[in-house]
C-alpha positions in Angstrom: -21.1 11.1 -31.8 -21.7 14.7 -30.9 -22.1 15.4 -27.2 -24.8 16.2 -26.3 -27.2 14.5 -28.7 -30.0 12.0 -28.4 -27.8 9.2 -29.8 -25.0 10.1 -27.4 -27.3 10.1 -24.4 -28.8 6.8 -25.4 -25.4 5.2 -25.9 -23.9 6.7 -22.7 -26.9 5.5 -20.7 -26.5 2.0 -22.0 -22.7 2.1 -21.3 -23.3 3.1 -17.7 -25.8 0.3 -17.3 -23.3 -2.2 -18.6 -20.3 -0.9 -16.8 -21.1 -2.5 -13.4 -22.3 -5.7 -15.1 -19.0 -6.0 -17.0 -17.0 -5.6 -13.8 -19.0 -8.3 -12.0 -18.7 -10.6 -15.0 -14.9 -10.2 -15.1 -14.7 -10.9 -11.4 -16.9 -14.0 -11.8 -14.6 -15.3 -14.6 -11.5 -14.7 -12.5 -13.0 -16.6 -9.5 -14.2 -19.5 -11.6 -10.8 -19.8 -13.3 -8.9 -19.8 -10.0 -11.3 -22.3 -8.4 -11.2 -24.6 -11.4 -7.4 -24.6 -11.5 -7.1 -25.1 -7.7 -9.2 -28.2 -7.9 -6.8 -29.8 -10.5 -3.6 -31.8 -9.8 -0.2 -30.2 -10.4 0.2 -31.9 -13.7 -3.3 -30.8 -14.9 -2.6 -27.3 -13.7 0.6 -27.1 -15.7 -1.1 -28.6 -18.8 -3.9 -26.0 -18.7 -1.5 -23.1 -18.1 0.8 -24.3 -20.9 -2.1 -24.4 -23.4 -3.3 -20.9 -22.2 0.2 -19.5 -22.6 0.6 -21.0 -26.1 -2.7 -19.4 -27.1 -1.6 -16.1 -25.8 1.7 -16.2 -27.7 -0.1 -17.2 -30.9 -2.3 -14.2 -30.5 0.7 -11.9 -30.0 2.4 -13.4 -33.1 -0.7 -12.9 -35.1 -0.9 -9.3 -34.0 2.7 -8.7 -34.8 2.3 -10.2 -38.3 -0.8 -8.0 -38.9 1.2 -4.9 -37.9 4.0 -5.9 -40.2 1.6 -6.5 -43.1 0.0 -3.1 -42.4 3.4 -1.4 -42.4 4.3 -3.1 -45.7 1.0 -2.1 -47.2 1.2 1.6 -46.2 4.9 2.1 -47.1 4.2 2.4 -50.9 1.3 4.8 -50.1 3.5 7.0 -48.1 6.1 7.0 -50.9 3.5 7.9 -53.5 2.0 10.6 -51.3 5.5 12.1 -50.8 6.3 12.1 -54.4 3.0 13.6 -55.3 3.3 16.5 -52.9 7.0 17.3 -53.2 7.4 16.6 -56.8 10.3 14.2 -56.1 10.5 10.5 -56.9 12.5 9.6 -53.8 10.6 7.9 -51.0 10.0 9.8 -47.8 12.7 9.2 -45.1 11.5 6.7 -42.4 12.0 9.1 -39.5 10.0 11.8 -41.3 7.0 9.6 -41.8 4.7 9.6 -38.6 2.9 6.4 -39.7 6.0 4.4 -40.2 7.4 5.7 -36.9 4.2 4.6 -35.1 4.2 1.2 -36.7 7.9 0.7 -36.0 7.6 1.7 -32.3 4.7 -0.7 -31.8 6.6 -3.5 -33.5 9.7 -2.8 -31.4 7.6 -2.8 -28.2 6.1 -6.2 -29.2 9.5 -7.7 -29.6 11.6 -6.0 -26.9 9.3 -4.3 -24.5 10.1 -1.0 -22.9 13.8 -0.1 -23.0 15.7 2.9 -21.6 17.2 5.3 -24.2 20.9 4.5 -23.4 23.8 2.4 -24.4 23.7 -1.4 -24.1 19.9 -1.3 -24.2 19.8 -5.0 -24.8 21.4 -5.6 -21.4 19.0 -7.4 -19.0 19.8 -4.9 -16.2 18.4 -2.1 -18.4 15.4 -3.9 -19.6 11.8 -3.4 -18.3 9.6 -5.8 -20.0 5.8 -5.3 -19.7 4.2 -8.4 -21.0 0.5 -8.9 -20.5 -0.6 -11.3 -17.8 -1.6 -14.8 -18.6 -5.3 -14.9 -19.6 -7.7 -16.0 -17.0 -5.5 -15.7 -14.0 -5.9 -13.3 -11.1 -3.5 -11.6 -8.7 -0.9 -9.0 -9.3 -0.6 -8.5 -13.1 2.7 -6.7 -12.7 4.5 -9.7 -11.3 8.2 -9.4 -12.2 9.4 -11.8 -14.9 13.1 -11.6 -14.3 14.0 -15.2 -15.3 11.8 -15.2 -18.4 13.2 -11.8 -19.5 16.8 -13.1 -19.0 16.0 -16.1 -21.1 14.5 -14.0 -23.9 17.5 -11.7 -23.9 19.9 -14.6 -24.1 18.1 -16.0 -27.0 17.7 -12.8 -28.9 21.1 -11.3 -28.2 23.8 -13.9 -28.7 26.4 -11.1 -29.0 26.0 -10.6 -25.2 27.4 -13.8 -23.7 27.9 -12.3 -20.3 24.2 -11.9 -19.8 23.5 -15.6 -19.7 24.0 -17.2 -16.3 25.8 -20.6 -16.2 23.7 -23.7 -16.6 20.7 -21.9 -18.2 19.6 -23.0 -21.6 19.3 -20.1 -23.9 16.0 -21.2 -25.6 12.5 -19.9 -25.8 11.2 -22.9 -23.9 12.6 -21.5 -20.6 10.1 -18.6 -20.6 6.8 -20.5 -20.5 8.0 -22.7 -17.6 8.9 -19.6 -15.6 5.5 -17.9 -16.2 3.7 -21.1 -15.4 5.5 -21.4 -12.1 4.6 -17.8 -11.2 0.9 -18.4 -12.0 0.8 -21.6 -10.0 2.3 -19.9 -7.1 -0.6 -17.4 -7.1 -3.2 -20.0 -6.7 -4.8 -20.4 -3.3 -3.4 -23.3 -1.4 -5.3 -23.6 1.9 -9.0 -24.4 2.3 -9.8 -21.1 4.0 -8.8 -19.0 1.0 -10.7 -21.3 -1.3 -13.8 -21.1 0.9 -13.5 -17.3 0.9 -13.5 -17.3 -2.9 -16.5 -19.6 -3.1 -18.4 -17.3 -0.6 -17.5 -14.2 -2.7 -18.6 -16.0 -5.9 -22.2 -16.4 -4.5 -22.5 -12.6 -4.0 -21.0 -11.8 -7.3 -23.4 -14.0 -9.3 -26.3 -12.6 -7.3 -25.3 -9.1 -8.3 -25.0 -10.2 -11.9 -28.5 -11.6 -11.9 -29.9 -8.4 -10.2 -28.2 -6.2 -12.8 -29.6 -8.2 -15.7 -33.1 -7.9 -14.2 -33.1 -4.3 -12.8 -31.0 -2.5 -15.4 -31.4 -4.5 -18.6 -34.8 -6.2 -18.1 -33.3 -9.5 -19.3 -34.7 -12.2 -17.0 -33.5 -15.0 -19.3 -29.9 -13.9 -18.9 -30.4 -13.4 -15.2 -31.5 -17.0 -14.5 -28.1 -18.7 -15.1 -26.3 -16.3 -12.8 -29.0 -16.5 -10.1 -28.9 -20.3 -10.2 -25.1 -20.2 -9.6 -25.7 -17.9 -6.6 -28.1 -20.4 -4.9 -25.8 -23.3 -5.6 -23.9 -23.0 -2.3 -23.9 -25.7 0.4 -24.0 -23.2 3.3 -26.3 -20.3 4.2 -25.6 -17.0 2.5 -27.3 -13.7 3.0 -28.2 -13.4 -0.7 -29.7 -16.9 -1.0 -33.3 -15.9 -0.1 -33.4 -12.8 -2.3 -31.8 -14.9 -5.1 -34.5 -17.5 -4.8 -37.2 -14.9 -4.9 -35.5 -13.2 -7.9 -35.5 -16.6 -9.7 -39.2 -17.0 -8.9 -39.9 -13.5 -10.4 -37.7 -14.2 -13.5 -39.5 -17.5 -14.3 -42.9 -15.9 -13.7 -42.1 -13.2 -16.2 -41.1 -15.9 -18.7 -44.2 -18.0 -17.8 -42.0 -20.9 -16.9 -43.2 -23.8 -14.7 -40.0 -23.6 -12.8 -41.4 -20.6 -10.9 -43.5 -23.0 -8.7 -40.4 -25.0 -7.7 -38.7 -21.8 -6.3 -41.9 -20.8 -4.7 -42.1 -24.1 -2.9 -38.5 -23.9 -1.9 -38.9 -20.4 -0.3 -42.0 -21.5 1.7 -40.3 -24.7 2.8 -36.9 -23.2 3.8 -37.9 -19.7 4.9 -41.5 -20.0 6.1 -41.3 -16.9 8.4 -39.8 -14.6 5.8 -41.7 -11.7 4.1 -41.3 -13.6 0.8 -43.0 -16.7 2.1 -45.8 -14.8 3.6 -46.4 -12.9 0.4 -46.2 -16.0 -1.8 -48.7 -17.8 0.5 -51.3 -15.1 0.2 -50.5 -12.9 -2.8 -54.2 -11.9 -3.2 -54.2 -10.3 0.2 -51.4 -8.0 -0.8 -53.4 -6.9 -3.8 -56.9 -6.8 -2.6 -56.7 -4.2 0.2 -57.3 -0.6 -1.0 -54.1 1.2 -1.5 -55.6 4.2 0.4 -55.8 2.0 3.5 -52.1 1.3 3.6 -51.4 4.9 2.6 -53.5 6.3 5.4 -51.7 4.0 7.9 -48.3 5.2 6.5 -49.4 8.8 6.9 -50.2 8.2 10.5 -46.9 6.5 11.2 -45.0 9.2 9.4 -46.7 11.8 11.6 -45.3 10.0 14.6 -41.9 10.0 12.9 -42.0 13.8 12.5 -43.0 14.0 16.2 -39.8 12.0 17.0 -41.6 9.1 18.5 -39.2 6.7 16.9 -39.8 3.7 19.2 -43.5 3.8 18.4 -42.8 4.2 14.7 -40.6 1.0 14.8 -43.3 -1.0 16.6 -46.1 0.0 14.2 -43.9 -0.7 11.2 -43.1 -4.1 12.5 -46.8 -4.8 12.9 -47.3 -3.9 9.2 -44.3 -6.0 8.1 -45.7 -9.1 9.8 -48.7 -9.0 7.5 -48.7 -10.4 4.0 -47.8 -7.4 1.9 -45.7 -7.5 -1.3 -42.1 -6.2 -1.0 -43.0 -3.4 -3.3 -45.9 -2.2 -1.1 -43.8 -2.1 2.1 -40.9 -0.4 0.4 -41.4 3.0 2.0 -42.1 1.4 5.4 -38.8 -0.3 5.6 -37.0 2.9 4.7 -38.8 4.7 7.4 -37.9 2.0 9.9 -34.2 2.3 8.9 -34.4 6.1 9.5 -36.1 5.6 12.9 -33.5 3.1 13.9 -30.7 5.4 12.9 -32.2 8.3 14.8 -32.4 6.1 17.9 -29.3 3.9 17.8 -26.9 5.7 15.5 -25.0 5.3 12.3 -23.9 1.7 12.6 -27.4 0.5 13.2 -28.6 2.7 10.3 -26.1 1.2 7.9 -27.0 -2.4 9.0 -30.7 -1.6 8.4 -29.8 -0.4 4.9 -27.8 -3.6 4.2 -30.8 -5.7 5.3 -33.1 -3.7 3.0 -30.8 -4.3 0.0 -30.6 -8.0 0.9 -34.3 -8.7 1.7 -36.1 -6.4 -0.7 -34.2 -6.5 -4.0 -35.5 -4.8 -7.1 -37.6 -2.4 -5.1 -37.4 1.4 -4.7 -36.3 0.8 -1.1 -33.3 -1.3 -2.2 -32.2 1.4 -4.7 -32.5 4.1 -2.1 -30.7 2.0 0.5 -27.8 1.4 -1.8 -27.5 5.1 -2.6 -27.6 6.0 1.1 -25.0 3.3 2.0 -22.6 4.7 -0.5 -23.2 8.3 0.7 -23.0 7.6 4.4 -19.9 5.3 4.3 -16.8 6.6 6.0 -15.9 8.2 9.2 -18.0 11.0 10.8 -16.1 14.3 10.7 -17.0 17.7 12.0 -15.2 20.3 9.9 -15.5 24.0 9.4 -18.7 25.9 8.7 -20.4 25.2 5.5 -21.8 28.0 3.2 -24.9 29.6 4.7 -24.3 27.8 8.0 -25.7 29.2 11.3 -25.6 28.4 15.0 -27.9 26.7 17.4 -28.0 27.0 21.2 -29.0 23.7 22.7 -29.5 22.2 26.2 -29.4 18.5 26.6 -31.8 17.2 29.3 -33.1 13.9 30.5 -36.6 13.2 29.1 -39.2 15.2 31.0 -42.7 14.2 31.7 -45.4 15.4 29.4 -46.5 18.1 31.9 -42.9 19.3 32.5 -42.2 19.4 28.8 -45.4 21.4 28.1 -44.5 23.9 30.8 -40.9 24.3 29.6 -41.9 24.8 26.0 -44.5 27.4 27.1 -41.8 29.3 29.0 -39.5 29.2 26.0 -42.3 30.4 23.7 -42.9 33.4 26.0 -39.2 34.2 26.1 -39.0 34.0 22.3 -41.8 36.7 22.0 -39.6 39.0 24.0 -36.7 38.8 21.5 -36.1 40.9 18.5 -38.5 39.7 15.8 -35.9 40.5 13.1 -33.7 37.8 14.5 -35.9 35.0 13.1 -35.3 32.7 16.0 -37.3 29.6 16.7 -37.4 26.9 19.3 -37.9 23.1 19.2 -37.6 20.0 21.3 -35.5 17.4 19.5 -35.2 13.8 20.7 -31.6 12.7 20.9 -32.1 9.1 22.1 -34.5 7.1 24.2 -33.6 8.9 27.4 -32.5 12.5 26.4 -33.8 15.5 24.5 -32.3 18.6 23.1 -34.2 21.9 23.7 -32.9 24.1 20.9 -33.0 27.8 19.8 -32.3 27.9 16.1 -31.2 30.8 13.8 -28.2 32.5 15.4 -25.6 34.0 13.0 -23.2 35.0 15.7 -22.0 32.3 18.1 -21.3 35.0 20.8 -25.0 35.8 21.0 -25.9 32.1 21.2 -23.4 31.8 24.1 -24.9 34.8 25.8 -28.2 33.0 26.4 -26.7 31.5 29.6 -26.7 35.0 31.1 -30.5 35.4 30.7 -32.9 34.6 33.6 -34.8 31.8 31.9 -31.7 29.8 31.2 -30.6 30.0 34.8 -33.8 28.4 36.0 -34.6 24.7 36.4 -34.7 22.4 34.5 -32.6 24.2 31.8 -29.9 25.1 34.4 -29.5 21.4 35.2 -28.7 20.4 31.6 -25.6 20.7 29.5 -25.4 23.8 27.3 -24.0 23.7 23.7 -23.5 26.0 20.8 -23.5 24.0 17.6 -23.1 24.8 13.9 -26.3 23.8 12.1 -24.3 21.3 9.9 -22.7 19.7 13.0 -26.0 19.5 14.8 -27.5 17.6 11.8 -24.8 15.0 11.9 -25.1 14.7 15.7 -28.8 14.0 15.4 -28.6 11.8 12.3 -25.8 9.6 13.6 -26.2 9.9 17.4 -22.6 11.2 17.3 -22.5 13.5 20.3 -19.5 11.6 21.8 -17.6 11.8 18.5 -18.4 15.5 18.3 -17.1 16.1 21.8 -13.9 14.3 20.9 -13.2 16.3 17.8 -14.6 19.7 18.8 -15.1 20.0 22.6 -17.5 23.0 23.2 -16.4 26.0 25.1 -19.1 26.4 27.6 -19.4 29.9 29.1 
C-alpha cells in the first residue's frame, strides 16, 4: 500500500494496536506450556516433547518438499524464457539463474544448515547448524545442539568415519533424544520458579484482557483472559481491577454474570473505590458535573500555589465519596503530581503504578502509563539544552506568612531597580514541606546571576542565611519535579561565590 494513504494509515493503526497484544499472547502461551510440562511426570514430559518434535520435523519435511516441487516446476519456465530471449534451445546454466540459485540455497540450508565456505565443510568442527527451537518451549532459543549435529553429520556423511565418536549409533533417532533432554533441562525444577511464573501469568492475562477492551473494543474476547487473571489462590495487585473489568465486560454484553462480579467486589473489597461506586452508582451520576468541576478548579488553584499537602488532603476527601473511576480520573493524576512535588520521584512513580492498577481503562491510567515510561531511569543533569537560561535561587526554611510577604515585597522593589530589558522575574517555589526556594528567573549569563550576592539586598537577612545556587533552568525543573537537590549536588556541585 502506498505510504501515506488512508488504507495504509488504517492498517498501520490496527497493526500497532495488535502488536502489544500479540506479544502478551505469545508470552502467555509460553508460560502456560512451561507450567503444563512442569506438572507432568518425566515419562509424560518426554512423550509430549517427542510428539512436538515429530510435528516440527514433519512441517520441515513438508516445506522442503514444497520447495523442491516449486524448483521442479520453475525449471522448465526458466529454460523456456532463456530460449525465447537468447534464441538458443539450450537451458540456462544453473549458476546463471537467480531463481534456481535461491531455491538451491534454501534447500541446502534446510538440509545442512549454515556452513563455512572452506574445505571439508561436512566436518562437524566446521558446522554451525541453526535449527529452529522446539515449538512451545521457552528459554534460550540458541541453545547449542552439538550432540544432535554430530549425529546428523554421521548419518549424512558416511564417508567421514573419523567424525563419529565411539559407541554412538549413527542414526536419526539420536537427535530427538538430545533435543528432548535439552528442553527438559530448561523446565523450572524448584517451586519458587514455578510460583514466579504463575504470578507473572496473572499480570500477563490481565494485560491481554485490558488490551482487548481498551484498544480493540472486544469484551467477549477479553472475558476469558480476565477470568484467568483472577484465578489465582493468592492476592495479586491486578485482581481487583480485573474483577471490575469483568463486571464492565459482562455489563456491555448484558450478561447476568455481571452481578456475580459486582457481589464479589463488594464482599472482598468493601472499602475500595470500586465497591463504593457499585454500591451507589446513581450518586456518581446525579450530582451536577459543574459541582465536581468547580471543586477541582479550587483544588487546582491550591496546586498552582504550591500548597501540595492541602491538595492531597482535599483530593482524599473527594476520593472517599462514591464517584465513578472516570469522574475522579483528573483528581488522582493531580494527587500523583502533588505527591511527587512533595516526596520525590520514587513516590511519584508509585502513585502512577497505583493509578494504572486501580483505575484501568480511564484517561488517568493512560496518562500514568505514558508518564511511567517517560520518567523511568536515572536522574541525570547534563549540559545546557537549547534556549536554556539560568536562575539564581536561595534555599530557605519556610518563613511565616508575614516574613514571606515582607521578603517578596523587598524582592519586588529590587526588581524594579533592575534593567527592564533584562526580563527578570521573581518567585517563591516550595521545595518540600520545610523549605522554599526564592528564585530570580531569566538570566542568560551565569556570571550576572552569581553577581547577585554582591548586592545589598542579598547580603541582608533572611536571604544571607540561606544557601545560594545558580541553576540551569532545565536542571531546576528536574530538581523541583523529582526533589533531586541531593542528586544534583552529587553530580554538579555548585560553585558558590
